[in-house]
Backbone as numpy.savetxt, mean C-alpha at the origin, in Angstrom:
# Nx Ny Nz CAx CAy CAz Cx Cy Cz
-2.61 11.42 -19.26 -2.22 10.00 -19.14 -1.71 9.50 -20.49
-0.92 8.51 -20.48 -0.44 7.86 -21.66 -1.56 7.11 -22.33
-1.36 6.67 -23.58 -2.38 5.89 -24.23 -2.62 4.57 -23.62
-1.60 3.93 -23.04 -1.72 2.75 -22.29 -2.65 2.86 -21.02
-2.39 3.99 -20.27 -3.25 4.27 -19.11 -4.65 4.53 -19.50
-4.90 5.29 -20.55 -6.23 5.50 -21.05 -6.92 4.28 -21.47
-6.22 3.33 -22.10 -6.79 2.06 -22.48 -7.20 1.21 -21.19
-6.29 1.24 -20.25 -6.56 0.48 -18.99 -7.81 1.08 -18.30
-7.90 2.38 -18.30 -9.09 3.03 -17.70 -10.35 2.55 -18.34
-10.33 2.48 -19.64 -11.56 2.11 -20.38 -12.02 0.69 -20.10
-11.11 -0.19 -19.63 -11.47 -1.55 -19.39 -12.41 -1.73 -18.13
-12.39 -0.73 -17.27 -13.20 -0.83 -16.06 -14.68 -0.79 -16.45
-15.43 -1.72 -15.92 -16.91 -1.71 -16.23 -17.63 -0.62 -15.53
-17.32 -0.38 -14.22 -18.03 0.60 -13.41 -17.49 1.95 -13.69
-18.29 2.99 -13.78 -17.88 4.34 -13.98 -17.04 4.82 -12.88
-17.43 4.48 -11.64 -16.66 4.92 -10.43 -15.20 4.38 -10.49
-15.09 3.16 -10.97 -13.73 2.52 -10.98 -12.91 3.27 -12.07
-13.42 3.58 -13.20 -12.71 4.36 -14.20 -12.30 5.71 -13.67
-13.23 6.38 -12.99 -12.89 7.69 -12.45 -11.81 7.63 -11.42
-11.89 6.56 -10.55 -10.84 6.38 -9.52 -9.47 6.18 -10.12
-9.38 5.31 -11.13 -8.16 5.00 -11.85 -7.61 6.23 -12.44
-8.46 6.95 -13.21 -8.03 8.17 -13.94 -7.53 9.23 -12.94
-8.29 9.47 -11.83 -7.93 10.41 -10.84 -6.51 9.99 -10.21
-6.36 8.85 -9.91 -5.17 8.32 -9.17 -3.94 8.55 -10.06
-4.10 8.12 -11.33 -2.95 8.17 -12.20 -2.71 9.66 -12.67
-3.70 10.43 -12.76 -3.51 11.87 -13.04 -2.83 12.52 -11.96
-3.25 12.29 -10.71 -2.62 12.90 -9.51 -1.19 12.45 -9.36
-0.96 11.15 -9.60 0.47 10.64 -9.54 1.36 11.46 -10.46
0.84 11.67 -11.64 1.67 12.42 -12.64 1.91 13.85 -12.21
0.91 14.52 -11.60 1.02 15.85 -11.16 2.05 15.89 -9.93
2.01 14.94 -9.08 2.91 14.93 -7.91 4.37 14.72 -8.41
4.56 13.77 -9.38 5.86 13.53 -9.93 6.44 14.74 -10.62
5.49 15.44 -11.31 5.90 16.61 -12.05 6.32 17.72 -11.07
5.62 17.87 -10.01 6.02 18.86 -9.04 7.36 18.51 -8.29
7.56 17.25 -8.08 8.75 16.74 -7.38 9.98 16.81 -8.24
9.82 16.57 -9.57 10.95 16.52 -10.49 11.03 17.72 -11.41
10.08 18.69 -11.21 10.05 19.84 -12.05 10.03 19.51 -13.55
9.06 18.72 -13.88 8.90 18.22 -15.24 7.38 18.18 -15.61
7.10 18.15 -16.88 5.77 18.09 -17.36 5.08 16.78 -17.01
3.92 16.76 -16.30 3.29 15.53 -15.91 3.09 14.51 -17.03
2.87 14.99 -18.25 2.66 14.06 -19.35 3.90 13.48 -19.89
5.04 13.92 -19.40 6.32 13.49 -19.99 6.79 12.21 -19.37
6.23 11.64 -18.37 6.67 10.48 -17.64 6.29 9.17 -18.43
7.19 8.18 -18.40 6.85 6.87 -18.90 7.17 5.90 -17.76
6.42 4.84 -17.75 6.49 3.80 -16.65 6.81 2.49 -17.15
7.56 1.72 -16.35 7.74 0.29 -16.63 7.41 -0.45 -15.36
7.24 -1.77 -15.46 6.90 -2.59 -14.29 7.89 -3.74 -14.17
8.21 -4.05 -12.97 9.12 -5.23 -12.71 8.38 -6.54 -12.94
8.99 -7.65 -12.62 8.46 -8.99 -12.98 7.19 -9.25 -12.10
7.05 -8.46 -11.02 5.86 -8.63 -10.10 4.87 -7.55 -10.31
5.06 -6.70 -11.27 4.02 -5.71 -11.59 4.22 -4.35 -10.88
5.28 -4.21 -10.05 5.44 -2.86 -9.45 6.01 -1.84 -10.43
5.32 -0.72 -10.63 5.81 0.28 -11.61 6.88 1.15 -11.06
7.69 1.70 -12.05 8.70 2.64 -11.78 8.86 3.60 -13.00
9.61 4.64 -12.77 9.89 5.59 -13.85 10.86 5.06 -14.82
10.71 5.32 -16.08 11.69 4.90 -17.10 12.00 6.14 -17.94
13.26 6.62 -17.93 14.39 6.10 -17.20 14.23 6.41 -15.76
15.09 5.72 -14.91 15.12 5.93 -13.49 15.57 7.43 -13.24
14.79 8.06 -12.33 15.11 9.53 -12.00 15.24 9.78 -10.53
15.56 8.73 -9.71 15.81 8.94 -8.37 14.63 9.11 -7.49
13.43 8.80 -7.98 12.21 8.90 -7.19 11.46 7.50 -7.24
11.11 7.04 -6.13 10.34 5.84 -6.03 8.92 6.24 -5.61
7.91 5.43 -6.11 6.61 5.71 -5.76 5.75 4.49 -5.67
4.63 4.48 -4.97 3.72 3.41 -4.92 2.33 3.86 -4.64
1.34 3.13 -5.13 -0.03 3.64 -5.11 -0.95 2.51 -4.76
-2.04 2.85 -4.09 -3.13 1.85 -3.77 -4.43 2.64 -3.71
-5.46 1.93 -4.11 -6.82 2.59 -4.01 -7.91 1.61 -3.65
-8.92 2.06 -2.94 -9.98 1.18 -2.48 -11.24 2.07 -2.19
-12.30 1.78 -2.93 -13.60 2.37 -2.69 -13.51 3.90 -2.53
-12.89 4.57 -3.52 -12.83 6.03 -3.62 -11.66 6.68 -2.89
-10.94 5.88 -2.15 -9.73 6.47 -1.44 -8.47 6.05 -2.14
-7.53 6.96 -2.42 -6.29 6.70 -3.07 -5.17 7.06 -2.19
-4.15 6.18 -2.04 -2.97 6.51 -1.34 -1.79 6.50 -2.38
-1.02 7.60 -2.38 0.19 7.64 -3.21 1.31 8.01 -2.32
2.41 7.19 -2.40 3.57 7.42 -1.62 4.77 7.75 -2.58
5.54 8.76 -2.28 6.72 9.11 -3.03 7.92 9.26 -2.15
9.04 8.85 -2.63 10.31 8.97 -1.80 11.53 9.07 -2.71
12.57 9.76 -2.25 13.74 9.79 -3.03 14.73 8.68 -2.74
14.99 7.85 -3.77 15.94 6.72 -3.72 15.61 5.80 -2.52
14.37 5.53 -2.27 13.95 4.64 -1.22 12.70 3.82 -1.64
12.89 2.51 -1.89 11.67 1.74 -2.18 10.66 1.77 -1.09
9.40 2.05 -1.48 8.37 2.30 -0.53 7.12 1.58 -0.94
6.35 1.12 0.04 5.07 0.50 -0.24 3.93 1.05 0.54
2.80 1.07 -0.05 1.60 1.63 0.60 0.40 0.84 0.26
-0.63 0.74 1.21 -1.86 0.04 0.87 -3.01 0.66 1.70
-4.15 0.73 1.05 -5.40 1.19 1.71 -6.44 0.08 1.52
-7.20 -0.13 2.64 -8.30 -1.12 2.58 -9.60 -0.55 3.05
-10.69 -0.86 2.45 -11.96 -0.43 2.92 -12.47 -1.45 3.95
-12.85 -1.00 5.17 -13.36 -1.90 6.19 -14.74 -2.52 5.68
-14.90 -3.80 5.76 -16.11 -4.43 5.25 -16.20 -5.82 5.92
-17.44 -6.32 6.09 -17.58 -7.65 6.69 -17.01 -8.75 5.81
-16.39 -9.75 6.38 -15.86 -10.85 5.65 -16.15 -12.13 6.41
-17.13 -12.91 5.89 -17.49 -14.12 6.57 -16.40 -15.18 6.59
-15.42 -15.04 5.65 -14.37 -16.07 5.58 -13.06 -15.59 6.29
-13.16 -14.54 7.02 -11.97 -13.88 7.68 -11.18 -14.94 8.47
-11.80 -15.66 9.27 -11.16 -16.52 10.16 -10.40 -17.65 9.36
-10.99 -18.12 8.26 -10.40 -19.14 7.43 -9.19 -18.60 6.73
-9.28 -17.31 6.30 -8.13 -16.65 5.58 -6.93 -16.60 6.57
-7.20 -16.20 7.79 -6.14 -16.01 8.78 -5.42 -17.34 9.00
-6.23 -18.40 9.25 -5.67 -19.70 9.56 -4.92 -20.36 8.41
-5.47 -20.09 7.20 -4.85 -20.83 5.99 -3.60 -20.09 5.54
-3.66 -18.69 5.49 -2.64 -17.94 4.71 -1.68 -17.13 5.49
-2.00 -16.75 6.78 -1.21 -15.84 7.49 -0.10 -16.57 8.23
0.93 -15.77 8.68 2.00 -16.31 9.51 1.40 -16.92 10.80
1.93 -18.06 11.29 1.38 -18.72 12.50 1.36 -17.76 13.65
2.32 -16.90 13.78 2.27 -15.94 14.91 1.11 -14.98 14.74
0.85 -14.51 13.53 -0.31 -13.61 13.33 -1.61 -14.32 13.63
-1.74 -15.58 13.24 -2.93 -16.31 13.50 -3.11 -16.50 15.01
-2.01 -16.73 15.73 -2.14 -16.86 17.24 -2.59 -15.59 17.83
-2.04 -14.46 17.36 -2.44 -13.13 17.89 -3.94 -12.82 17.48
-4.37 -13.21 16.36 -5.77 -12.98 16.00 -6.73 -13.66 17.01
-6.32 -14.83 17.38 -7.11 -15.64 18.29 -7.36 -14.85 19.66
-6.50 -13.94 19.98 -6.63 -13.14 21.19 -7.38 -11.80 21.05
-7.70 -11.47 19.80 -8.39 -10.19 19.50 -9.89 -10.29 19.87
-10.43 -9.37 20.64 -11.83 -9.39 20.95 -12.71 -9.32 19.64
-13.79 -10.01 19.59 -14.65 -10.02 18.35 -14.94 -8.66 17.86
-15.18 -7.70 18.77 -15.59 -6.34 18.35 -14.48 -5.60 17.58
-13.28 -6.05 17.83 -12.12 -5.39 17.13 -11.53 -6.19 15.99
-12.09 -7.34 15.73 -11.47 -8.32 14.80 -11.52 -7.77 13.35
-12.53 -7.06 12.93 -12.54 -6.58 11.54 -11.46 -5.55 11.37
-11.34 -4.58 12.26 -10.30 -3.53 12.10 -8.88 -4.18 12.16
-8.73 -5.12 13.11 -7.44 -5.81 13.25 -7.04 -6.59 12.01
-7.99 -7.19 11.36 -7.69 -7.91 10.17 -7.26 -7.06 9.03
-7.98 -5.95 8.83 -7.62 -5.11 7.68 -6.38 -4.30 8.02
-6.13 -3.94 9.31 -4.80 -3.33 9.64 -3.68 -4.26 9.29
-3.84 -5.50 9.72 -2.80 -6.47 9.41 -2.58 -6.60 7.95
-3.71 -6.80 7.18 -3.62 -6.97 5.71 -2.96 -5.79 5.06
-3.23 -4.58 5.48 -2.66 -3.38 4.83 -1.20 -3.30 5.14
-0.84 -3.70 6.34 0.61 -3.68 6.80 1.41 -4.74 5.88
0.85 -5.87 5.81 1.48 -6.98 4.99 1.63 -6.55 3.55
0.60 -5.98 3.02 0.73 -5.64 1.58 1.67 -4.46 1.40
1.73 -3.50 2.35 2.70 -2.45 2.25 4.12 -3.00 2.22
4.39 -3.94 3.05 5.76 -4.47 3.24 6.16 -5.20 1.87
5.28 -6.08 1.29 5.71 -6.79 0.10 5.80 -5.78 -1.14
5.02 -4.78 -1.07 5.09 -3.75 -2.17 6.39 -2.98 -2.00
6.85 -2.69 -0.82 8.16 -2.03 -0.60 9.23 -2.94 -1.12
9.14 -4.25 -0.85 10.19 -5.19 -1.34 10.15 -5.37 -2.84
8.99 -4.91 -3.50 8.88 -5.01 -4.95 8.29 -6.33 -5.36
7.71 -7.09 -4.43 7.18 -8.49 -4.81 5.65 -8.43 -5.05
4.93 -7.32 -4.75 3.51 -7.38 -4.86 3.04 -8.42 -3.86
1.97 -9.08 -4.14 1.48 -10.11 -3.24 1.90 -11.50 -3.64
3.06 -11.58 -4.39 3.55 -12.85 -4.77 4.37 -13.54 -3.62
4.74 -12.78 -2.64 5.50 -13.36 -1.54 4.55 -14.10 -0.58
4.90 -15.38 -0.28 4.09 -16.25 0.53 3.80 -15.50 1.92
2.52 -15.35 2.20 2.12 -14.69 3.41 2.62 -15.30 4.77
3.05 -16.57 4.61 3.54 -17.22 5.81 5.01 -16.80 6.11
5.67 -16.18 5.12 7.09 -15.88 5.25 7.44 -14.65 6.03
6.46 -13.92 6.42 6.74 -12.73 7.18 5.58 -12.35 8.12
5.91 -11.72 9.18 4.88 -11.44 10.27 4.90 -9.92 10.63
3.78 -9.40 10.75 3.58 -8.03 11.24 2.72 -8.07 12.51
2.83 -6.90 13.28 2.05 -6.82 14.47 0.53 -6.84 14.16
-0.22 -7.48 15.08 -1.67 -7.64 14.89 -2.48 -7.02 15.98
-2.01 -7.24 17.22 -2.84 -6.84 18.39 -3.23 -5.40 18.33
-4.48 -5.08 18.44 -4.91 -3.62 18.46 -4.18 -2.85 19.55
-3.66 -1.66 19.16 -2.95 -0.85 20.16 -1.48 -1.13 20.18
-0.98 -2.21 19.52 0.40 -2.57 19.58 1.08 -1.73 18.51
2.36 -1.46 18.70 3.16 -0.69 17.77 3.24 -1.41 16.44
3.00 -0.77 15.27 3.04 -1.41 14.01 4.57 -1.74 13.73
4.80 -3.03 13.51 6.17 -3.57 13.28 6.24 -4.71 12.40
7.35 -4.80 11.66 7.64 -6.07 11.00 8.35 -6.96 12.00
7.66 -7.98 12.47 8.23 -8.84 13.55 9.09 -9.98 13.06
8.87 -10.40 11.86 9.61 -11.53 11.25 9.62 -11.39 9.77
10.78 -11.67 9.09 10.88 -11.67 7.64 11.94 -12.67 7.25
11.56 -13.59 6.44 12.52 -14.62 5.99 13.81 -14.00 5.44
14.86 -14.52 5.93 16.23 -14.04 5.44 16.58 -12.64 6.05
15.85 -12.18 7.01 16.16 -10.94 7.70 16.23 -11.19 9.19
17.39 -11.15 9.78 17.62 -11.55 11.17 17.03 -10.52 12.20
16.88 -9.25 11.78 16.42 -8.23 12.70 15.49 -7.23 11.95
14.36 -7.62 11.53 13.47 -6.73 10.73 12.99 -5.55 11.57
12.81 -5.72 12.87 12.35 -4.56 13.67 13.30 -3.38 13.66
14.62 -3.66 13.42 15.60 -2.61 13.45 15.85 -1.98 12.12
15.31 -2.54 11.03 15.56 -1.97 9.74 14.32 -1.46 9.03
13.14 -1.83 9.51 11.91 -1.44 8.80 11.15 -0.40 9.61
10.59 0.51 8.82 9.54 1.47 9.35 8.20 1.01 8.81
7.29 0.78 9.67 5.84 0.45 9.33 4.95 1.41 9.99
4.21 2.16 9.23 3.40 3.20 9.78 1.90 3.02 9.42
1.07 3.06 10.39 -0.44 2.98 10.16 -0.93 4.37 9.63
-1.80 4.27 8.66 -2.45 5.58 8.14 -3.98 5.42 8.32
-4.60 6.58 8.44 -6.03 6.62 8.52 -6.48 7.61 7.43
-6.67 7.04 6.23 -6.87 7.88 5.04 -8.27 8.42 4.92
-9.30 7.91 5.67 -10.61 8.45 5.59 -11.51 7.50 6.30
-12.80 7.94 6.56 -13.80 7.11 7.31 -14.00 5.76 6.60
-13.97 4.73 7.42 -14.27 3.38 6.86 -13.03 2.76 6.16
-11.86 3.32 6.30 -10.63 2.83 5.63 -9.50 2.83 6.66
-8.60 1.89 6.36 -7.31 1.81 7.09 -6.24 1.74 5.99
-5.05 2.14 6.41 -3.89 2.03 5.47 -2.62 1.90 6.19
-1.56 1.61 5.40 -0.18 1.44 5.95 0.83 1.83 4.94
2.01 2.24 5.50 3.17 2.64 4.63 4.33 1.89 5.21
5.17 1.34 4.33 6.36 0.55 4.74 7.52 0.92 3.92
8.70 0.96 4.57 9.98 1.21 3.91 11.08 0.61 4.76
12.12 0.16 4.13 13.25 -0.48 4.84 14.22 0.59 5.27
13.79 1.48 6.11 14.69 2.48 6.66 14.10 2.85 8.06
14.95 3.10 9.00 14.55 3.60 10.23 15.67 4.50 10.79
15.31 5.69 11.31 13.98 6.29 11.34 13.51 6.76 9.88
12.27 6.99 9.72 11.70 7.44 8.44 10.88 8.69 8.73
11.22 9.73 8.06 10.44 11.01 8.10 9.33 11.04 7.06
8.09 11.19 7.51 6.97 11.10 6.69 6.14 12.39 6.73
5.68 12.86 5.61 4.76 13.94 5.50 3.51 13.50 4.87
2.37 13.69 5.51 1.12 13.17 5.04 0.24 14.39 4.62
-0.25 14.31 3.33 -1.02 15.40 2.83 -2.37 14.82 2.26
-3.53 15.41 2.66 -4.76 14.84 2.13 -5.36 15.89 1.20
-5.96 15.52 0.16 -6.67 16.50 -0.72 -7.75 15.74 -1.51
-8.66 16.55 -2.07 -9.73 16.06 -2.77 -9.41 16.22 -4.32
-9.22 15.01 -4.97 -8.76 15.11 -6.39 -9.87 15.87 -7.26
-11.11 15.79 -6.89 -12.16 16.45 -7.69 -11.93 17.97 -7.61
-11.40 18.51 -6.54 -11.15 19.96 -6.44 -10.10 20.43 -7.43
-9.33 19.45 -7.95 -8.24 19.87 -8.89 -8.82 20.28 -10.24
-10.08 19.87 -10.51 -10.72 20.21 -11.76 -10.35 19.20 -12.86
């Protein structure tokens, strides 16, 4: 890792957070190296105004990364902005208030129809989809959550149902649910349809 990445890793108080950050960034460099046939340590990164990183100089590869409670998702694509998010399922006493205050009105209406037993999974599925979309757009979570809508109802097809300034988001977006590990949900988003995806799982600790 670069000196900046090493400094950022040292700022984490918990050892498991430092290890997760180090593994994630190390694996990202290994994957980029394999994809671009270059030394992993040779890459430099810059971030846009919203914090989304990219390679400097630009090399025709887009990437995005997310991690939560020991699970890391890394997405790579050639010349296609892409977003990915992983969330650990956990109880949230304020879930209903978050939905009503921050989410798209259509999402809030859909949540009201979700059976209580499925509400936790539906909430985090929705959250991971929304975050993947704004990361693909390059905005991080700076985009107002009211300005776009994703599918919420359990069993419904993952879709971008509404997006401000986009007349037909369903026709231009691919939104894919991921199951990265027990107790986690995830999503991948890209503004291209159809989208061919290859999913590979591995244990970073096994890399030595």
